[in-house]
TIMI-2910 file (N, C-alpha, C, CB; in pm, 1 decimal, decimal comma, always signed):
<rs>
+----------+----------+----------+----------+----------+----------+----------+----------+----------+----------+----------+----------+------+
!      n_x !      n_y !      n_z !     ca_x !     ca_y !     ca_z !      c_x !      c_y !      c_z !     cb_x !     cb_y !     cb_z ! resn !
+----------+----------+----------+----------+----------+----------+----------+----------+----------+----------+----------+----------+------+
!  -2865,1 !   +257,8 !  -2717,6 !  -2718,5 !   +208,6 !  -2745,7 !  -2716,6 !    +55,3 !  -2688,9 !  -2594,9 !   +312,4 !  -2661,9 !  Unk !
!  -2701,6 !    -32,2 !  -2771,4 !  -2683,5 !   -166,2 !  -2765,2 !  -2560,3 !   -206,5 !  -2660,0 !  -2659,2 !   -213,9 !  -2910,6 !  Unk !
!  -2561,5 !   -243,8 !  -2499,8 !  -2473,4 !   -306,4 !  -2451,0 !  -2376,0 !   -415,2 !  -2549,3 !  -2542,7 !   -361,2 !  -2349,9 !  Unk !
!  -2248,2 !   -394,2 !  -2533,5 !  -2137,9 !   -522,2 !  -2555,1 !  -2106,8 !   -557,5 !  -2462,1 !  -2018,3 !   -512,1 !  -2618,1 !  Unk !
!  -2142,4 !   -704,9 !  -2471,7 !  -2119,8 !   -778,2 !  -2376,9 !  -2026,9 !   -925,9 !  -2417,5 !  -2256,2 !   -796,7 !  -2321,4 !  Unk !
!  -1904,4 !   -933,5 !  -2346,7 !  -1819,0 !  -1033,7 !  -2352,4 !  -1822,4 !  -1169,7 !  -2252,7 !  -1705,8 !   -967,6 !  -2339,7 !  Unk !
!  -1815,7 !  -1259,8 !  -2321,8 !  -1798,2 !  -1389,4 !  -2249,7 !  -1685,9 !  -1409,3 !  -2158,1 !  -1788,1 !  -1490,2 !  -2341,0 !  Unk !
!  -1671,2 !  -1481,3 !  -2032,7 !  -1542,6 !  -1519,0 !  -1988,5 !  -1450,4 !  -1528,0 !  -2023,9 !  -1529,5 !  -1585,8 !  -1957,9 !  Unk !
!  -1475,2 !  -1587,2 !  -2195,4 !  -1347,2 !  -1655,0 !  -2226,2 !  -1308,4 !  -1543,4 !  -2342,7 !  -1361,4 !  -1833,8 !  -2279,2 !  Unk !
!  -1401,1 !  -1459,5 !  -2366,9 !  -1355,4 !  -1299,5 !  -2443,1 !  -1254,9 !  -1214,4 !  -2331,0 !  -1526,1 !  -1180,2 !  -2475,9 !  Unk !
!  -1286,1 !  -1218,3 !  -2221,8 !  -1246,9 !  -1116,9 !  -2117,1 !  -1117,7 !  -1214,2 !  -2073,7 !  -1379,6 !  -1075,6 !  -1982,4 !  Unk !
!  -1121,5 !  -1332,0 !  -2054,0 !  -1008,5 !  -1394,6 !  -2015,3 !   -878,5 !  -1375,5 !  -2109,0 !  -1044,4 !  -1531,6 !  -2002,7 !  Unk !
!   -937,9 !  -1377,1 !  -2264,6 !   -818,3 !  -1344,0 !  -2390,3 !   -758,3 !  -1187,4 !  -2361,9 !   -902,9 !  -1346,1 !  -2574,6 !  Unk !
!   -880,3 !  -1100,1 !  -2331,0 !   -849,1 !   -953,7 !  -2331,5 !   -751,2 !   -919,5 !  -2224,1 !   -976,2 !   -869,3 !  -2312,5 !  Unk !
!   -754,6 !  -1005,8 !  -2078,9 !   -651,2 !   -991,8 !  -1980,4 !   -542,4 !  -1088,8 !  -1978,5 !   -707,2 !   -992,6 !  -1858,2 !  Unk !
!   -501,0 !  -1197,0 !  -2059,6 !   -452,2 !  -1293,9 !  -2064,4 !   -433,4 !  -1391,6 !  -1956,4 !   -371,0 !  -1264,7 !  -2108,3 !  Unk !
!   -582,3 !  -1417,5 !  -1909,5 !   -595,6 !  -1494,6 !  -1783,0 !   -664,1 !  -1614,5 !  -1842,8 !   -681,4 !  -1418,5 !  -1657,4 !  Unk !
!   -667,9 !  -1714,9 !  -1745,2 !   -723,3 !  -1857,5 !  -1748,9 !   -888,1 !  -1781,1 !  -1701,5 !   -627,9 !  -1998,8 !  -1615,0 !  Unk !
!  -1003,2 !  -1876,5 !  -1843,6 !  -1108,9 !  -1819,1 !  -1784,8 !  -1174,7 !  -1872,7 !  -1628,9 !  -1203,8 !  -1830,9 !  -1890,8 !  Unk !
!  -1100,4 !  -1975,1 !  -1590,9 !  -1112,3 !  -2007,3 !  -1455,3 !  -1079,9 !  -1934,1 !  -1319,9 !  -1053,3 !  -2100,3 !  -1452,5 !  Unk !
!   -974,9 !  -1854,6 !  -1344,8 !   -945,9 !  -1734,9 !  -1283,0 !  -1085,1 !  -1618,5 !  -1253,5 !   -832,9 !  -1674,7 !  -1380,6 !  Unk !
!  -1162,3 !  -1603,2 !  -1370,9 !  -1260,6 !  -1525,1 !  -1345,5 !  -1372,4 !  -1596,6 !  -1264,2 !  -1303,5 !  -1472,2 !  -1467,0 !  Unk !
!  -1373,1 !  -1743,0 !  -1294,6 !  -1473,2 !  -1805,9 !  -1191,1 !  -1455,7 !  -1795,6 !  -1062,5 !  -1486,2 !  -1932,8 !  -1202,2 !  Unk !
!  -1323,1 !  -1804,0 !  -1024,9 !  -1263,3 !  -1792,3 !   -861,1 !  -1278,2 !  -1631,2 !   -828,4 !  -1069,6 !  -1847,2 !   -842,8 !  Unk !
!  -1266,4 !  -1541,6 !   -914,8 !  -1322,1 !  -1393,5 !   -880,4 !  -1430,9 !  -1377,0 !   -834,9 !  -1330,9 !  -1311,1 !   -974,0 !  Unk !
!  -1538,4 !  -1429,2 !   -920,4 !  -1668,6 !  -1417,6 !   -876,5 !  -1742,3 !  -1489,9 !   -780,9 !  -1727,7 !  -1425,6 !   -963,1 !  Unk !
!  -1642,6 !  -1618,8 !   -751,6 !  -1673,3 !  -1669,4 !   -622,9 !  -1656,3 !  -1568,5 !   -496,1 !  -1586,9 !  -1788,2 !   -605,3 !  Unk !
!  -1541,8 !  -1510,0 !   -519,4 !  -1467,0 !  -1444,1 !   -434,1 !  -1509,7 !  -1296,9 !   -408,5 !  -1338,1 !  -1453,9 !   -480,0 !  Unk !
!  -1615,6 !  -1281,9 !   -524,5 !  -1674,4 !  -1104,0 !   -524,6 !  -1512,9 !  -1028,4 !   -524,7 !  -1795,1 !  -1043,6 !   -331,4 !  Unk !
!  -1439,5 !  -1045,8 !   -634,9 !  -1330,3 !   -983,9 !   -637,7 !  -1321,1 !   -907,7 !   -785,9 !  -1221,0 !  -1084,1 !   -604,5 !  Unk !
!  -1368,9 !   -955,6 !   -853,7 !  -1348,4 !   -951,0 !  -1012,1 !  -1445,2 !   -844,7 !  -1065,3 !  -1381,2 !  -1101,5 !  -1088,5 !  Unk !
!  -1501,9 !   -809,9 !  -1185,1 !  -1578,4 !   -703,2 !  -1224,6 !  -1709,5 !   -746,6 !  -1231,9 !  -1536,4 !   -646,0 !  -1343,9 !  Unk !
!  -1779,9 !   -651,3 !  -1244,5 !  -1964,9 !   -696,6 !  -1254,6 !  -1966,0 !   -756,5 !  -1361,6 !  -2094,1 !   -574,7 !  -1266,7 !  Unk !
!  -2098,6 !   -852,1 !  -1329,5 !  -2119,7 !   -955,4 !  -1459,9 !  -2260,4 !   -967,3 !  -1444,6 !  -2037,3 !  -1116,5 !  -1459,0 !  Unk !
!  -2316,6 !  -1054,4 !  -1536,7 !  -2468,3 !  -1070,2 !  -1541,8 !  -2441,2 !  -1208,1 !  -1563,5 !  -2567,0 !   -984,5 !  -1657,2 !  Unk !
!  -2569,5 !  -1262,3 !  -1476,8 !  -2612,4 !  -1447,3 !  -1491,8 !  -2735,8 !  -1438,6 !  -1555,1 !  -2639,2 !  -1552,1 !  -1330,8 !  Unk !
!  -2761,7 !  -1490,5 !  -1655,9 !  -2857,6 !  -1496,1 !  -1755,6 !  -2859,5 !  -1653,2 !  -1784,1 !  -2820,7 !  -1399,5 !  -1884,6 !  Unk !
!  -2951,1 !  -1707,5 !  -1700,8 !  -2975,6 !  -1868,3 !  -1689,6 !  -2859,9 !  -1903,0 !  -1677,8 !  -3043,3 !  -1950,1 !  -1802,9 !  Unk !
!  -2828,7 !  -1971,3 !  -1745,7 !  -2645,7 !  -2026,6 !  -1701,5 !  -2545,5 !  -1976,1 !  -1803,4 !  -2615,7 !  -2219,9 !  -1707,4 !  Unk !
!  -2544,4 !  -1882,4 !  -1850,2 !  -2465,6 !  -1790,3 !  -1914,7 !  -2438,0 !  -1700,7 !  -1813,4 !  -2523,7 !  -1729,6 !  -2032,4 !  Unk !
!  -2259,6 !  -1637,2 !  -1821,2 !  -2223,1 !  -1563,2 !  -1766,9 !  -2131,5 !  -1448,0 !  -1840,1 !  -2184,1 !  -1628,0 !  -1681,5 !  Unk !
!  -2229,4 !  -1328,3 !  -1868,9 !  -2202,5 !  -1227,4 !  -1941,9 !  -2097,7 !  -1102,2 !  -1871,0 !  -2338,9 !  -1182,0 !  -1979,7 !  Unk !
!  -1999,6 !  -1052,3 !  -1939,2 !  -1959,4 !   -910,7 !  -1885,4 !  -1989,7 !   -784,9 !  -1983,4 !  -1799,7 !   -911,6 !  -1856,4 !  Unk !
!  -2039,6 !   -665,0 !  -1936,9 !  -2070,7 !   -578,7 !  -1984,2 !  -1927,9 !   -494,6 !  -2033,0 !  -2164,2 !   -526,9 !  -1897,6 !  Unk !
!  -1915,6 !   -445,1 !  -2136,9 !  -1778,2 !   -387,8 !  -2179,1 !  -1764,8 !   -270,7 !  -2083,2 !  -1768,2 !   -338,6 !  -2344,2 !  Unk !
!  -1867,2 !   -187,3 !  -2067,6 !  -1843,9 !    -74,7 !  -2007,3 !  -1818,3 !   -100,2 !  -1867,5 !  -1945,3 !    +13,1 !  -2028,4 !  Unk !
!  -1858,2 !   -210,2 !  -1783,4 !  -1844,9 !   -248,9 !  -1641,7 !  -1699,8 !   -272,3 !  -1642,4 !  -1935,3 !   -378,1 !  -1591,7 !  Unk !
!  -1626,7 !   -357,2 !  -1755,2 !  -1508,5 !   -424,3 !  -1764,9 !  -1364,2 !   -285,0 !  -1785,3 !  -1535,2 !   -543,7 !  -1911,8 !  Unk !
!  -1435,1 !   -182,0 !  -1845,4 !  -1359,7 !    -60,7 !  -1861,2 !  -1388,4 !     +2,7 !  -1722,9 !  -1404,8 !    +32,2 !  -1993,1 !  Unk !
!  -1462,0 !     +6,1 !  -1677,7 !  -1458,3 !    +98,1 !  -1545,0 !  -1359,8 !     +1,9 !  -1408,4 !  -1657,0 !   +129,0 !  -1488,6 !  Unk !
!  -1405,9 !   -125,5 !  -1434,2 !  -1301,6 !   -195,0 !  -1341,0 !  -1182,5 !   -161,0 !  -1383,0 !  -1305,4 !   -343,0 !  -1334,1 !  Unk !
!  -1117,1 !   -183,3 !  -1522,8 !   -993,9 !   -148,1 !  -1556,2 !   -943,2 !     +1,0 !  -1500,1 !   -992,0 !   -158,5 !  -1702,1 !  Unk !
!  -1009,4 !    +98,5 !  -1500,1 !   -986,1 !   +230,6 !  -1455,2 !   -941,0 !   +260,8 !  -1301,5 !  -1107,7 !   +298,4 !  -1482,2 !  Unk !
!  -1077,6 !   +170,7 !  -1224,1 !  -1011,3 !   +136,1 !  -1083,9 !   -898,8 !    +85,8 !  -1064,2 !  -1071,6 !    +59,3 !  -1018,0 !  Unk !
!   -849,7 !     +9,3 !  -1127,5 !   -718,4 !    -55,2 !  -1128,7 !   -586,9 !    +23,1 !  -1152,6 !   -724,4 !   -151,7 !  -1225,8 !  Unk !
!   -585,4 !   +171,7 !  -1215,0 !   -501,6 !   +231,9 !  -1249,8 !   -416,1 !   +279,7 !  -1116,0 !   -557,0 !   +323,0 !  -1335,4 !  Unk !
!   -268,4 !   +263,6 !  -1104,3 !   -190,9 !   +280,5 !   -984,0 !    -80,7 !   +357,8 !  -1043,8 !   -146,5 !   +144,2 !   -907,4 !  Unk !
!    -58,4 !   +448,6 !   -976,5 !    +85,8 !   +544,6 !   -975,3 !   +212,4 !   +486,7 !   -911,6 !    +63,3 !   +683,0 !   -889,6 !  Unk !
!   +161,2 !   +399,3 !   -835,2 !   +289,7 !   +337,6 !   -776,0 !   +230,2 !   +237,9 !   -653,2 !   +404,6 !   +469,0 !   -712,6 !  Unk !
!   +332,0 !   +119,7 !   -640,1 !   +277,3 !    -18,6 !   -554,7 !   +289,2 !    +58,8 !   -386,1 !   +414,2 !   -198,8 !   -582,4 !  Unk !
!   +315,7 !   +192,3 !   -363,1 !   +289,9 !   +195,9 !   -239,6 !    +95,9 !   +254,0 !   -237,8 !   +421,9 !   +305,9 !   -165,9 !  Unk !
!    +97,9 !   +294,4 !   -316,1 !    -70,7 !   +305,9 !   -333,5 !   -144,4 !   +206,0 !   -299,1 !   -118,7 !   +325,3 !   -465,2 !  Unk !
!   -110,0 !    +67,9 !   -367,0 !   -174,4 !    -17,8 !   -335,7 !   -184,1 !    -54,6 !   -204,3 !   -146,8 !    -94,2 !   -397,8 !  Unk !
!    -53,7 !    -26,0 !   -128,3 !    -34,0 !    -80,2 !    +34,3 !   -124,1 !     +6,2 !   +147,3 !   +143,4 !    -59,2 !    +84,1 !  Unk !
!   -123,1 !   +143,9 !    +67,1 !   -182,4 !   +244,1 !   +128,1 !   -372,7 !   +178,6 !   +159,9 !   -155,0 !   +393,2 !    +12,0 !  Unk !
!   -399,7 !   +158,1 !    +23,3 !   -546,1 !   +127,3 !     -5,5 !   -544,1 !     -7,8 !    +93,3 !   -590,0 !    +98,8 !   -191,0 !  Unk !
!   -471,6 !    -88,9 !   +103,4 !   -488,6 !   -218,4 !   +147,1 !   -492,2 !   -215,1 !   +317,0 !   -367,2 !   -309,6 !    +83,2 !  Unk !
!   -403,0 !   -109,2 !   +362,0 !   -426,0 !   -104,9 !   +510,3 !   -546,1 !    -28,9 !   +549,3 !   -309,5 !    -45,1 !   +580,6 !  Unk !
!   -618,6 !    +68,9 !   +466,2 !   -706,9 !   +137,2 !   +516,1 !   -835,1 !    +54,3 !   +498,6 !   -705,0 !   +267,1 !   +460,2 !  Unk !
!   -841,3 !    -23,5 !   +416,5 !   -957,0 !   -149,4 !   +394,8 !   -953,5 !   -240,4 !   +508,8 !   -929,5 !   -248,1 !   +257,0 !  Unk !
!   -839,0 !   -278,3 !   +582,2 !   -817,8 !   -376,2 !   +697,1 !   -854,7 !   -289,3 !   +846,2 !   -642,6 !   -435,7 !   +692,1 !  Unk !
!   -788,9 !   -175,5 !   +814,8 !   -839,1 !    -81,4 !   +960,6 !   -999,9 !    -43,4 !   +943,6 !   -739,1 !    +93,0 !   +975,4 !  Unk !
!  -1047,5 !    -31,8 !   +834,8 !  -1183,2 !     -1,0 !   +861,2 !  -1253,3 !   -143,3 !   +879,9 !  -1247,7 !    +89,6 !   +740,9 !  Unk !
!  -1196,8 !   -243,8 !   +887,2 !  -1274,3 !   -373,6 !   +922,8 !  -1262,6 !   -414,7 !  +1037,5 !  -1246,4 !   -479,3 !   +853,7 !  Unk !
!  -1165,7 !   -325,5 !  +1131,3 !  -1149,8 !   -343,3 !  +1262,1 !  -1207,8 !   -231,4 !  +1365,5 !  -1013,3 !   -360,0 !  +1276,1 !  Unk !
!  -1319,5 !   -295,1 !  +1441,7 !  -1390,4 !   -135,0 !  +1489,5 !  -1292,6 !    -92,0 !  +1589,9 !  -1565,5 !   -136,0 !  +1571,3 !  Unk !
!  -1211,6 !   -140,0 !  +1642,1 !  -1114,8 !   -122,5 !  +1757,8 !  -1067,2 !     +1,8 !  +1694,1 !   -995,2 !   -247,9 !  +1792,6 !  Unk !
!   -965,9 !    -23,5 !  +1545,1 !   -899,7 !   +107,8 !  +1498,9 !   -976,2 !   +209,5 !  +1444,8 !   -806,8 !    +86,0 !  +1404,1 !  Unk !
!  -1155,1 !   +178,2 !  +1397,8 !  -1220,1 !   +268,6 !  +1404,3 !  -1236,9 !   +396,3 !  +1534,0 !  -1311,4 !   +202,4 !  +1377,4 !  Unk !
!  -1249,0 !   +335,6 !  +1593,8 !  -1252,5 !   +427,7 !  +1722,4 !  -1152,9 !   +508,6 !  +1763,4 !  -1269,8 !   +360,8 !  +1828,4 !  Unk !
!  -1009,9 !   +455,8 !  +1743,7 !   -871,6 !   +514,7 !  +1761,0 !   -834,9 !   +604,9 !  +1706,2 !   -784,9 !   +451,5 !  +1740,5 !  Unk !
!   -913,3 !   +600,6 !  +1536,3 !   -858,7 !   +715,2 !  +1454,7 !   -940,3 !   +770,7 !  +1489,6 !   -833,2 !   +722,5 !  +1317,3 !  Unk !
!  -1031,6 !   +826,6 !  +1549,2 !  -1113,1 !   +965,9 !  +1572,9 !  -1057,0 !  +1054,4 !  +1635,9 !  -1228,5 !   +959,4 !  +1639,9 !  Unk !
+----------+----------+----------+----------+----------+----------+----------+----------+----------+----------+----------+----------+------+
</rs>
């Protein structure tokens, strides 16, 4: 099966974003996986759909819980105290 590839412009249109936003996400490591072939940036549709699935939330509290967990995992002192 052949992969369906989207350009940053295609993805920006899908998500109603500016293509520059996707560029910032790539720089910061926040966005979906992408391919860089020569000078071209491409997104595989399957990676986009997986990224979208990971962003499904049931409540705003779920986002806060995940953020607090990520922050506590980055602080060695909290890792020791949690045990």
